[in-house]
C-alpha positions, 0 to 999 in steps of 0.5 A: 329127399335130402342127403346129409353129408357125412360129418367128422366126429366133434373135436375142438377144431370141429364142433358138433353142428348144434354147437356151431349154430350156437357159436354163430348166434353168439357171433351175431350178438351185439358188441360188448360194452367192454371186457368186463361186460357181464352180458358178453357172449362166452367163448365157444366151448366144444365140451358143452355140446352134450344135452339131455340124458347124454349130459346127465350120464357124463355128469354122473361118470365125472361125479363118481370119478371125483368121489373115487379120487376123494376116497383114494387121495384125501384122508380128511374126506375118508375120515368124514366119510367114516363118520357119515357111515356111522351117523347117517343110519343113526340120524335115519332111525332116531325117534325125532320129527321128520324135519329133524331127520332132514337136519341131522342127515343134511348136516352130515352131508354138508360136511362131505360137500364142503370137504369136497369143495375144499379139496378141489380148491386145494387141488386147483391151487397146487395145480397152479404152483406148489411154491408158497404164496400168500394168496395160496395160503389164504385160499387154503386156510379159507377152505379149511375154515369152511370145513371147520364151520360145517363140522361145528354146524353138524355137531350143534345140530346133533346136540340140539336135536338129540339132547331133548330125546336122550338127555333125560334118560341119560341124566336119570341113568347117571343119577342111579349110578351116583346113588350106589 
């Protein structure tokens, strides 16, 4: 019969047992070739101990918290979310091939994803410093450019996939208007 000693809850100074084992294994690893060695073991992170369903549950909670922050704090994300609320149902019911549905819906979701990434870059830059700096401006401009490219890709996808479907009836309708 084995007796386990009660352990205190995990904390940065007292990681969980499986994390301690991983840290011990990392300590036994060969010396890195230098400070830039990509194979060097990473420093111990006590927040990486969760696995399985617990990890998935925590990841879901953090993801939903991120969406709440984006909706509450980011006006561009709210605008794009409103556009997505209009376009996603249309993209799901428009009479096109299944792969076209995927492209229509995916292009809208891509805009939301890139906007979230851009907002996270901007937040990290602002966390470092609110003072004006060339590298901060460059990082924010690059993020903005990524959002613009995602928006252009979305527009091009919708136009290229829907003009063949709705173009001829629209042209015929315009002809009937001009003949009156």
